[in-house]
N, CA and C atoms as an extended XYZ file, in Angstrom:
366
Properties=species:S:1:pos:R:3:atomname:S:1:resname:S:1:resid:I:1 pbc="F F F"
N       132.829      -69.547      -21.943 N   UNK     1
C       131.782      -70.427      -21.509 CA  UNK     1
C       130.515      -70.113      -22.273 C   UNK     1
N       129.811      -71.113      -22.738 N   UNK     2
C       128.554      -70.931      -23.433 CA  UNK     2
C       127.406      -71.144      -22.458 C   UNK     2
N       126.491      -70.188      -22.428 N   UNK     3
C       125.343      -70.275      -21.529 CA  UNK     3
C       124.313      -71.225      -22.109 C   UNK     3
N       123.823      -72.111      -21.270 N   UNK     4
C       122.811      -73.073      -21.672 CA  UNK     4
C       121.572      -72.328      -22.165 C   UNK     4
N       121.051      -72.648      -23.350 N   UNK     5
C       119.903      -71.924      -23.901 CA  UNK     5
C       118.636      -72.029      -23.048 C   UNK     5
N       118.575      -72.978      -22.137 N   UNK     6
C       117.375      -73.107      -21.301 CA  UNK     6
C       117.380      -72.109      -20.142 C   UNK     6
N       118.523      -71.457      -19.884 N   UNK     7
C       118.611      -70.494      -18.788 CA  UNK     7
C       117.960      -69.176      -19.200 C   UNK     7
N       117.342      -68.490      -18.267 N   UNK     8
C       116.718      -67.202      -18.520 CA  UNK     8
C       117.742      -66.117      -18.197 C   UNK     8
N       118.205      -65.397      -19.236 N   UNK     9
C       119.291      -64.438      -19.067 CA  UNK     9
C       118.967      -63.359      -18.051 C   UNK     9
N       117.740      -62.885      -17.980 N   UNK    10
C       117.372      -61.837      -17.050 CA  UNK    10
C       117.426      -62.265      -15.595 C   UNK    10
N       117.538      -63.567      -15.338 N   UNK    11
C       117.547      -64.067      -13.974 CA  UNK    11
C       118.930      -64.554      -13.526 C   UNK    11
N       119.943      -64.365      -14.367 N   UNK    12
C       121.288      -64.805      -14.030 CA  UNK    12
C       122.038      -63.704      -13.286 C   UNK    12
N       122.940      -64.096      -12.400 N   UNK    13
C       123.819      -63.172      -11.695 CA  UNK    13
C       125.259      -63.623      -11.913 C   UNK    13
N       126.143      -62.649      -11.969 N   UNK    14
C       127.566      -62.932      -12.050 CA  UNK    14
C       128.132      -62.854      -10.638 C   UNK    14
N       128.733      -63.923      -10.161 N   UNK    15
C       129.344      -63.950       -8.842 CA  UNK    15
C       130.847      -63.952       -9.036 C   UNK    15
N       131.516      -63.048       -8.330 N   UNK    16
C       132.948      -62.846       -8.522 CA  UNK    16
C       133.689      -63.183       -7.235 C   UNK    16
N       134.782      -63.905       -7.353 N   UNK    17
C       135.675      -64.163       -6.237 CA  UNK    17
C       137.036      -63.605       -6.618 C   UNK    17
N       137.573      -62.757       -5.767 N   UNK    18
C       138.865      -62.126       -6.019 CA  UNK    18
C       139.761      -62.412       -4.831 C   UNK    18
N       140.997      -62.826       -5.116 N   UNK    19
C       141.927      -63.124       -4.037 CA  UNK    19
C       143.054      -62.108       -4.032 C   UNK    19
N       143.326      -61.547       -2.847 N   UNK    20
C       144.456      -60.644       -2.651 CA  UNK    20
C       145.718      -61.498       -2.703 C   UNK    20
N       146.635      -61.173       -3.612 N   UNK    21
C       147.827      -62.007       -3.794 CA  UNK    21
C       148.800      -61.925       -2.624 C   UNK    21
N       148.697      -60.858       -1.829 N   UNK    22
C       149.598      -60.710       -0.687 CA  UNK    22
C       149.035      -61.411        0.550 C   UNK    22
N       147.802      -61.059        0.914 N   UNK    23
C       147.216      -61.597        2.151 CA  UNK    23
C       146.505      -62.927        1.937 C   UNK    23
N       146.242      -63.273        0.687 N   UNK    24
C       145.497      -64.479        0.301 CA  UNK    24
C       144.027      -64.413        0.742 C   UNK    24
N       143.591      -63.221        1.196 N   UNK    25
C       142.190      -63.036        1.576 CA  UNK    25
C       141.329      -63.123        0.323 C   UNK    25
N       140.187      -63.779        0.428 N   UNK    26
C       139.270      -63.925       -0.698 CA  UNK    26
C       138.080      -62.997       -0.475 C   UNK    26
N       137.820      -62.173       -1.478 N   UNK    27
C       136.681      -61.266       -1.463 CA  UNK    27
C       135.638      -61.850       -2.402 C   UNK    27
N       134.399      -61.628       -2.107 N   UNK    28
C       133.372      -62.016       -3.067 CA  UNK    28
C       132.333      -60.935       -3.147 C   UNK    28
N       131.580      -60.953       -4.198 N   UNK    29
C       130.527      -59.970       -4.399 CA  UNK    29
C       129.701      -60.387       -5.584 C   UNK    29
N       128.498      -59.877       -5.656 N   UNK    30
C       127.716      -60.145       -6.859 CA  UNK    30
C       127.428      -58.816       -7.536 C   UNK    30
N       127.445      -58.849       -8.843 N   UNK    31
C       127.290      -57.640       -9.639 CA  UNK    31
C       126.161      -57.859      -10.626 C   UNK    31
N       125.443      -56.817      -10.894 N   UNK    32
C       124.451      -56.869      -11.961 CA  UNK    32
C       125.104      -56.199      -13.161 C   UNK    32
N       125.671      -56.998      -14.029 N   UNK    33
C       126.359      -56.477      -15.205 CA  UNK    33
C       125.740      -57.092      -16.446 C   UNK    33
N       125.888      -56.430      -17.585 N   UNK    34
C       125.330      -57.006      -18.810 CA  UNK    34
C       125.989      -58.338      -19.130 C   UNK    34
N       125.179      -59.327      -19.464 N   UNK    35
C       125.717      -60.629      -19.850 CA  UNK    35
C       125.985      -60.681      -21.346 C   UNK    35
N       125.369      -59.800      -22.086 N   UNK    36
C       125.642      -59.704      -23.506 CA  UNK    36
C       125.242      -58.316      -23.981 C   UNK    36
N       125.832      -57.882      -25.067 N   UNK    37
C       125.611      -56.529      -25.559 CA  UNK    37
C       124.162      -56.298      -25.971 C   UNK    37
N       123.518      -57.290      -26.559 N   UNK    38
C       122.170      -57.064      -27.073 CA  UNK    38
C       121.128      -56.852      -25.980 C   UNK    38
N       121.461      -57.135      -24.730 N   UNK    39
C       120.505      -56.942      -23.648 CA  UNK    39
C       120.348      -55.487      -23.258 C   UNK    39
N       121.328      -54.659      -23.554 N   UNK    40
C       121.334      -53.284      -23.091 CA  UNK    40
C       121.510      -52.337      -24.259 C   UNK    40
N       121.117      -51.101      -24.027 N   UNK    41
C       121.268      -50.063      -25.016 CA  UNK    41
C       122.760      -49.902      -25.317 C   UNK    41
N       123.142      -49.935      -26.578 N   UNK    42
C       124.565      -49.823      -26.910 CA  UNK    42
C       124.979      -48.392      -27.213 C   UNK    42
N       124.084      -47.442      -26.973 N   UNK    43
C       124.427      -46.034      -27.135 CA  UNK    43
C       125.432      -45.649      -26.051 C   UNK    43
N       126.401      -44.860      -26.405 N   UNK    44
C       127.477      -44.487      -25.477 CA  UNK    44
C       126.973      -43.532      -24.398 C   UNK    44
N       127.462      -43.750      -23.195 N   UNK    45
C       127.254      -42.844      -22.081 CA  UNK    45
C       128.519      -42.005      -21.982 C   UNK    45
N       128.400      -40.705      -22.119 N   UNK    46
C       129.572      -39.840      -22.090 CA  UNK    46
C       129.919      -39.415      -20.674 C   UNK    46
N       131.155      -39.673      -20.267 N   UNK    47
C       131.652      -39.178      -18.981 CA  UNK    47
C       133.005      -38.528      -19.227 C   UNK    47
N       133.224      -37.397      -18.567 N   UNK    48
C       134.508      -36.718      -18.712 CA  UNK    48
C       134.786      -35.910      -17.460 C   UNK    48
N       136.038      -35.684      -17.091 N   UNK    49
C       137.217      -36.326      -17.666 CA  UNK    49
C       137.292      -37.786      -17.225 C   UNK    49
N       137.972      -38.572      -17.974 N   UNK    50
C       138.153      -39.986      -17.649 CA  UNK    50
C       139.528      -40.406      -18.159 C   UNK    50
N       140.505      -40.601      -17.296 N   UNK    51
C       140.436      -40.730      -15.840 CA  UNK    51
C       140.085      -39.402      -15.166 C   UNK    51
N       139.488      -39.525      -13.982 N   UNK    52
C       139.045      -38.371      -13.210 CA  UNK    52
C       139.819      -38.285      -11.907 C   UNK    52
N       139.746      -37.105      -11.303 N   UNK    53
C       140.382      -36.899      -10.000 CA  UNK    53
C       139.331      -36.663       -8.925 C   UNK    53
N       138.565      -35.587       -9.068 N   UNK    54
C       137.625      -35.193       -8.018 CA  UNK    54
C       136.170      -35.156       -8.462 C   UNK    54
N       135.930      -35.006       -9.764 N   UNK    55
C       134.552      -34.914      -10.253 CA  UNK    55
C       134.488      -35.433      -11.680 C   UNK    55
N       133.325      -35.943      -12.050 N   UNK    56
C       133.055      -36.325      -13.437 CA  UNK    56
C       131.752      -35.673      -13.860 C   UNK    56
N       131.648      -35.426      -15.152 N   UNK    57
C       130.435      -34.889      -15.738 CA  UNK    57
C       129.840      -35.964      -16.626 C   UNK    57
N       128.540      -36.124      -16.542 N   UNK    58
C       127.842      -37.126      -17.344 CA  UNK    58
C       127.069      -36.413      -18.441 C   UNK    58
N       127.295      -36.846      -19.675 N   UNK    59
C       126.517      -36.355      -20.806 CA  UNK    59
C       125.469      -37.406      -21.116 C   UNK    59
N       124.211      -37.056      -20.928 N   UNK    60
C       123.138      -38.030      -21.120 CA  UNK    60
C       123.074      -38.507      -22.564 C   UNK    60
N       122.799      -39.791      -22.759 N   UNK    61
C       122.593      -40.306      -24.113 CA  UNK    61
C       121.397      -39.614      -24.773 C   UNK    61
N       121.446      -39.462      -26.075 N   UNK    62
C       120.382      -38.770      -26.806 CA  UNK    62
C       119.024      -39.439      -26.625 C   UNK    62
N       118.999      -40.756      -26.471 N   UNK    63
C       117.726      -41.464      -26.377 CA  UNK    63
C       117.155      -41.491      -24.961 C   UNK    63
N       117.871      -40.911      -23.988 N   UNK    64
C       117.378      -40.903      -22.610 CA  UNK    64
C       116.151      -40.014      -22.514 C   UNK    64
N       115.245      -40.367      -21.622 N   UNK    65
C       114.049      -39.550      -21.435 CA  UNK    65
C       114.451      -38.160      -20.957 C   UNK    65
N       113.586      -37.198      -21.176 N   UNK    66
C       113.896      -35.812      -20.845 CA  UNK    66
C       113.883      -35.543      -19.342 C   UNK    66
N       113.290      -36.417      -18.544 N   UNK    67
C       113.253      -36.233      -17.104 CA  UNK    67
C       114.600      -36.533      -16.472 C   UNK    67
N       114.624      -36.485      -15.162 N   UNK    68
C       115.871      -36.759      -14.456 CA  UNK    68
C       116.180      -38.248      -14.463 C   UNK    68
N       117.470      -38.551      -14.366 N   UNK    69
C       117.955      -39.921      -14.412 CA  UNK    69
C       118.623      -40.272      -13.083 C   UNK    69
N       118.832      -41.559      -12.861 N   UNK    70
C       119.510      -42.049      -11.670 CA  UNK    70
C       120.873      -42.594      -12.081 C   UNK    70
N       121.919      -42.150      -11.387 N   UNK    71
C       123.274      -42.645      -11.650 CA  UNK    71
C       123.794      -43.337      -10.402 C   UNK    71
N       124.453      -44.479      -10.610 N   UNK    72
C       125.145      -45.143       -9.516 CA  UNK    72
C       126.577      -45.405       -9.953 C   UNK    72
N       127.484      -45.284       -8.996 N   UNK    73
C       128.894      -45.601       -9.237 CA  UNK    73
C       129.216      -46.778       -8.333 C   UNK    73
N       129.639      -47.891       -8.934 N   UNK    74
C       129.948      -49.113       -8.190 CA  UNK    74
C       131.399      -49.475       -8.375 C   UNK    74
N       131.979      -50.102       -7.347 N   UNK    75
C       133.328      -50.626       -7.515 CA  UNK    75
C       133.231      -51.947       -8.263 C   UNK    75
N       134.366      -52.545       -8.553 N   UNK    76
C       134.349      -53.778       -9.347 CA  UNK    76
C       133.869      -54.996       -8.566 C   UNK    76
N       133.629      -54.818       -7.279 N   UNK    77
C       133.038      -55.891       -6.474 CA  UNK    77
C       131.519      -55.766       -6.452 C   UNK    77
N       130.983      -54.731       -7.092 N   UNK    78
C       129.547      -54.544       -7.157 CA  UNK    78
C       128.976      -53.690       -6.040 C   UNK    78
N       129.827      -53.178       -5.155 N   UNK    79
C       129.350      -52.328       -4.062 CA  UNK    79
C       129.040      -50.937       -4.599 C   UNK    79
N       127.856      -50.437       -4.281 N   UNK    80
C       127.477      -49.098       -4.718 CA  UNK    80
C       128.189      -48.090       -3.830 C   UNK    80
N       128.994      -47.252       -4.455 N   UNK    81
C       129.790      -46.262       -3.740 CA  UNK    81
C       129.107      -44.895       -3.722 C   UNK    81
N       128.416      -44.556       -4.813 N   UNK    82
C       127.751      -43.265       -4.942 CA  UNK    82
C       126.424      -43.475       -5.659 C   UNK    82
N       125.383      -42.833       -5.157 N   UNK    83
C       124.097      -42.787       -5.847 CA  UNK    83
C       123.757      -41.321       -6.034 C   UNK    83
N       123.387      -40.950       -7.249 N   UNK    84
C       123.059      -39.566       -7.542 CA  UNK    84
C       121.763      -39.511       -8.335 C   UNK    84
N       120.757      -38.866       -7.764 N   UNK    85
C       119.469      -38.734       -8.432 CA  UNK    85
C       119.401      -37.395       -9.144 C   UNK    85
N       118.386      -37.245       -9.956 N   UNK    86
C       118.146      -35.994      -10.684 CA  UNK    86
C       119.302      -35.623      -11.600 C   UNK    86
N       119.867      -36.628      -12.256 N   UNK    87
C       120.930      -36.384      -13.232 CA  UNK    87
C       120.286      -35.847      -14.509 C   UNK    87
N       120.843      -34.775      -15.033 N   UNK    88
C       120.403      -34.274      -16.325 CA  UNK    88
C       121.633      -33.893      -17.138 C   UNK    88
N       121.438      -33.284      -18.283 N   UNK    89
C       122.539      -33.030      -19.209 CA  UNK    89
C       123.710      -32.342      -18.507 C   UNK    89
N       124.893      -32.924      -18.622 N   UNK    90
C       126.139      -32.399      -18.054 CA  UNK    90
C       126.111      -32.251      -16.535 C   UNK    90
N       125.506      -33.216      -15.850 N   UNK    91
C       125.499      -33.213      -14.385 CA  UNK    91
C       126.878      -33.564      -13.855 C   UNK    91
N       127.218      -32.979      -12.720 N   UNK    92
C       128.506      -33.213      -12.075 CA  UNK    92
C       128.313      -34.194      -10.919 C   UNK    92
N       129.206      -35.185      -10.829 N   UNK    93
C       129.205      -36.124       -9.710 CA  UNK    93
C       130.544      -36.007       -8.996 C   UNK    93
N       130.483      -35.778       -7.695 N   UNK    94
C       131.685      -35.670       -6.874 CA  UNK    94
C       132.247      -37.071       -6.617 C   UNK    94
N       133.447      -37.341       -7.081 N   UNK    95
C       134.093      -38.640       -6.886 CA  UNK    95
C       135.355      -38.503       -6.037 C   UNK    95
N       135.472      -37.392       -5.319 N   UNK    96
C       136.703      -37.108       -4.565 CA  UNK    96
C       136.956      -38.108       -3.446 C   UNK    96
N       135.925      -38.776       -2.943 N   UNK    97
C       136.136      -39.729       -1.847 CA  UNK    97
C       136.449      -41.147       -2.330 C   UNK    97
N       136.451      -41.356       -3.647 N   UNK    98
C       136.772      -42.678       -4.179 CA  UNK    98
C       138.286      -42.876       -4.238 C   UNK    98
N       138.709      -44.089       -3.963 N   UNK    99
C       140.128      -44.438       -4.085 CA  UNK    99
C       140.497      -44.591       -5.556 C   UNK    99
N       141.776      -44.512       -5.850 N   UNK   100
C       142.242      -44.776       -7.212 CA  UNK   100
C       141.781      -46.160       -7.638 C   UNK   100
N       141.410      -46.292       -8.900 N   UNK   101
C       140.992      -47.587       -9.419 CA  UNK   101
C       139.903      -47.439      -10.457 C   UNK   101
N       139.263      -48.555      -10.776 N   UNK   102
C       138.234      -48.595      -11.798 CA  UNK   102
C       136.869      -48.785      -11.156 C   UNK   102
N       135.878      -48.137      -11.760 N   UNK   103
C       134.513      -48.170      -11.274 CA  UNK   103
C       133.573      -48.297      -12.467 C   UNK   103
N       132.344      -48.671      -12.193 N   UNK   104
C       131.317      -48.792      -13.219 CA  UNK   104
C       130.231      -47.766      -12.924 C   UNK   104
N       129.946      -46.907      -13.905 N   UNK   105
C       128.849      -45.953      -13.779 CA  UNK   105
C       127.649      -46.517      -14.509 C   UNK   105
N       126.529      -46.547      -13.821 N   UNK   106
C       125.275      -47.038      -14.396 CA  UNK   106
C       124.283      -45.882      -14.380 C   UNK   106
N       123.696      -45.593      -15.520 N   UNK   107
C       122.715      -44.532      -15.652 CA  UNK   107
C       121.417      -45.152      -16.135 C   UNK   107
N       120.304      -44.822      -15.474 N   UNK   108
C       119.025      -45.393      -15.886 CA  UNK   108
C       117.939      -44.325      -15.880 C   UNK   108
N       117.014      -44.460      -16.829 N   UNK   109
C       115.861      -43.567      -16.867 CA  UNK   109
C       114.584      -44.314      -16.476 C   UNK   109
N       114.744      -45.503      -15.919 N   UNK   110
C       113.597      -46.310      -15.524 CA  UNK   110
C       113.199      -47.331      -16.576 C   UNK   110
N       113.530      -47.047      -17.835 N   UNK   111
C       113.221      -47.972      -18.927 CA  UNK   111
C       114.486      -48.537      -19.563 C   UNK   111
N       115.491      -47.693      -19.680 N   UNK   112
C       116.742      -48.103      -20.321 CA  UNK   112
C       117.905      -47.886      -19.371 C   UNK   112
N       119.000      -48.595      -19.648 N   UNK   113
C       120.187      -48.527      -18.803 CA  UNK   113
C       121.421      -48.375      -19.679 C   UNK   113
N       122.345      -47.521      -19.223 N   UNK   114
C       123.615      -47.313      -19.909 CA  UNK   114
C       124.737      -47.534      -18.905 C   UNK   114
N       125.878      -48.028      -19.387 N   UNK   115
C       127.036      -48.283      -18.527 CA  UNK   115
C       128.266      -47.600      -19.118 C   UNK   115
N       129.187      -47.212      -18.240 N   UNK   116
C       130.478      -46.689      -18.665 CA  UNK   116
C       131.514      -47.050      -17.614 C   UNK   116
N       132.725      -47.255      -18.051 N   UNK   117
C       133.842      -47.524      -17.134 CA  UNK   117
C       134.457      -46.198      -16.735 C   UNK   117
N       134.767      -46.049      -15.455 N   UNK   118
C       135.382      -44.827      -14.935 CA  UNK   118
C       136.679      -45.187      -14.242 C   UNK   118
N       137.718      -44.429      -14.512 N   UNK   119
C       138.977      -44.608      -13.798 CA  UNK   119
C       139.230      -43.388      -12.924 C   UNK   119
N       139.576      -43.637      -11.657 N   UNK   120
C       140.001      -42.582      -10.747 CA  UNK   120
C       141.512      -42.676      -10.636 C   UNK   120
N       142.205      -41.574      -10.961 N   UNK   121
C       143.672      -41.548      -10.908 CA  UNK   121
C       144.112      -40.189      -10.388 C   UNK   121
N       144.834      -40.211       -9.295 N   UNK   122
C       145.331      -38.949       -8.704 CA  UNK   122
C       146.840      -38.940       -8.699 C   UNK   122
C-alpha cells in the first residue's frame, strides 16, 4: 500500500486485527512501530542471547547518550509487557515471565529510538 503524500507520517498509527484460527476470536491492538526505515535510527540495537529463555542483555548503540535509557518490551499486539529504566551498557532484563513467542524491544534516550526483535523460546 502506498501512503498518500498528504498524510503526516508522525501522526499515523498502525491498527492490527488478529484472528485466532481455532476460536475465531478477534484481537485488536494499536502499535507504535516505524512506518519506514528513514524515520528511525538504523543503528543496530544489540540484544543477546536471542532467542532468550530467562534474561536478555542489551548493548547500547554507540550513538546513544551517555545517560540512562528507557527500554520497553512489547508483545506483537502492542501491549507493554516490561518497562525497564536506567538501562546502560550491557544491562540485564528479566524476561522469565514472558511466554514463548516474539516481542519488540524499544530503547530510547529521549531523542532517538532503536528497535529490535526478541524471541522467547524455552
